C-alpha positions in Angstrom: 0.0 0.0 0.0 1.2 3.5 -0.8 2.0 5.8 2.1 2.1 9.5 2.4 5.7 10.7 1.9 6.6 7.9 -0.5 7.2 8.4 -4.3 4.1 8.1 -6.4 4.2 5.0 -8.6 4.8 6.1 -12.2 2.5 4.9 -15.0 1.7 5.5 -18.6 -1.9 5.0 -19.7 -4.2 6.4 -22.4 -6.4 9.4 -21.8 -9.9 10.1 -23.3 -8.4 10.7 -26.7 -6.1 7.7 -26.7 -3.0 9.8 -26.0 -0.5 8.3 -23.6 -0.2 10.2 -20.3 2.9 9.5 -18.2 2.6 10.6 -14.5 6.3 11.5 -14.2 6.0 14.0 -17.1 4.4 16.4 -14.6 7.4 16.1 -12.2 9.1 19.4 -11.6 6.2 21.3 -13.2 2.9 20.7 -11.5 1.3 19.1 -8.5 -1.1 16.3 -9.4 -4.5 15.4 -8.0 -4.9 11.8 -9.0 -8.4 10.6 -8.2 -9.8 7.1 -8.7 -13.5 6.6 -9.2 -15.6 3.6 -10.0 -17.5 4.4 -13.3 -18.3 7.2 -15.7 -21.9 8.5 -15.8 -22.9 7.1 -12.4 -24.4 9.5 -9.8 -21.5 9.6 -7.2 -18.8 9.7 -9.9 -20.7 12.4 -11.9 -21.0 14.5 -8.7 -17.3 14.1 -7.9 -16.2 15.0 -11.5 -18.5 18.0 -11.6 -17.2 19.3 -8.2 -13.7 19.1 -9.5 -14.9 20.8 -12.7 -16.6 23.7 -10.8 -13.4 24.3 -8.7 -11.0 23.7 -11.6 -10.0 27.4 -11.9 -8.8 27.3 -8.3 -6.5 24.3 -8.8 -3.5 26.6 -9.8 -0.4 24.9 -11.1 -2.1 21.5 -10.6 -3.0 18.8 -13.0 -6.3 17.0 -12.1 -6.4 13.4 -13.4 -9.4 11.2 -13.0 -8.8 7.4 -13.4 -11.3 4.6 -13.9 -11.3 1.3 -15.9 -13.7 2.8 -18.4 -12.7 3.0 -22.1 -11.2 6.2 -23.6 -14.4 6.5 -25.7 -16.6 6.3 -22.6 -14.4 8.9 -20.9 -14.7 11.2 -24.0 -18.6 11.0 -23.7 -18.4 11.7 -20.0 -16.2 14.8 -20.6 -18.5 16.1 -23.4 -21.7 15.5 -21.4 -20.5 17.3 -18.3 -18.0 19.7 -19.9 -15.1 18.4 -17.8 -11.9 20.5 -18.2 -9.4 17.9 -17.1 -7.9 14.6 -18.3 -9.5 11.2 -17.6 -7.2 8.2 -17.7 -8.4 4.9 -19.0 -7.1 1.9 -17.1 -8.8 -1.0 -18.8 -6.0 -3.4 -18.0 -6.2 -2.4 -14.3 -2.5 -1.8 -14.0 -2.7 1.7 -12.5 -5.6 0.8 -10.0 -3.6 -2.2 -8.8 -0.3 -0.1 -8.5 -2.2 2.3 -6.3 -4.0 -0.4 -4.3 -7.5 0.9 -5.1 -8.8 -2.2 -7.0 -10.4 -4.1 -4.0 -13.2 -6.4 -3.1 -16.4 -4.5 -2.6 -19.9 -5.4 -1.4 -23.1 -4.0 -2.8 -26.6 -5.4 -2.1 -25.2 -8.5 -0.7 -23.0 -9.2 -3.7 -19.2 -9.3 -3.5 -17.2 -8.1 -6.5 -13.9 -6.4 -7.5 -13.9 -2.7 -8.2 -12.3 0.7 -7.6 -12.5 2.0 -4.1 -13.0 5.8 -4.6 -9.6 7.3 -3.5 -7.5 10.4 -4.1 -3.8 11.0 -4.0 -2.2 14.5 -3.9 1.2 14.3 -5.5 3.6 17.2 -5.2 5.9 18.6 -8.0 8.7 16.2 -6.9 6.5 13.2 -7.4 5.9 12.6 -3.7 2.5 11.5 -2.3 1.6 14.3 0.2 -1.9 13.2 1.1 -4.1 10.2 0.6 -7.9 10.1 0.9 -9.0 6.4 1.0 -12.7 5.5 0.7 -13.7 9.1 -0.3 -17.1 10.5 0.5 -18.0 12.6 -2.5 -19.7 15.5 -0.7 -17.2 18.3 -0.1 -14.2 16.2 -1.3 -13.0 18.5 -4.0 -13.0 21.4 -1.5 -11.0 19.3 0.9 -8.4 18.5 -1.8 -8.2 22.2 -2.7 -7.5 23.1 1.0 -4.7 20.5 1.2 -3.2 21.9 -2.0 -2.8 25.3 -0.4 -0.4 23.7 2.2 1.9 22.5 -0.6 3.0 25.7 -2.4 
């Protein structure tokens, strides 16, 4: 499991347009908010994405990256439908979610299945994980991340 103060595991994965995004390419340039969410177009995930969208202007010198196992095409539709101003990473092979330890057993309506546990990682310009929010509650989360970002500078 990743700990605060450790180096963020690097990855390269496609975005909503199929372009490769490499986490380490932001090193030395921008802080990164890496948030993992279960599925495009679902109520909680839509609320979370729209909260990050609504506060996007305040995330100065920061790259917001949303990650789910949805396809690039589905991400593109999600972005277009909700006018999302940030990049969504497609992790169909589940390599990124497993590196970050967010692909876990979940229970819903008595059924057990594997899925993404909603989590956020705040990574500084040097590639160090500064804050982790495991098992995120959507309401107020984007504001909470923004507050923690102010402490980084």
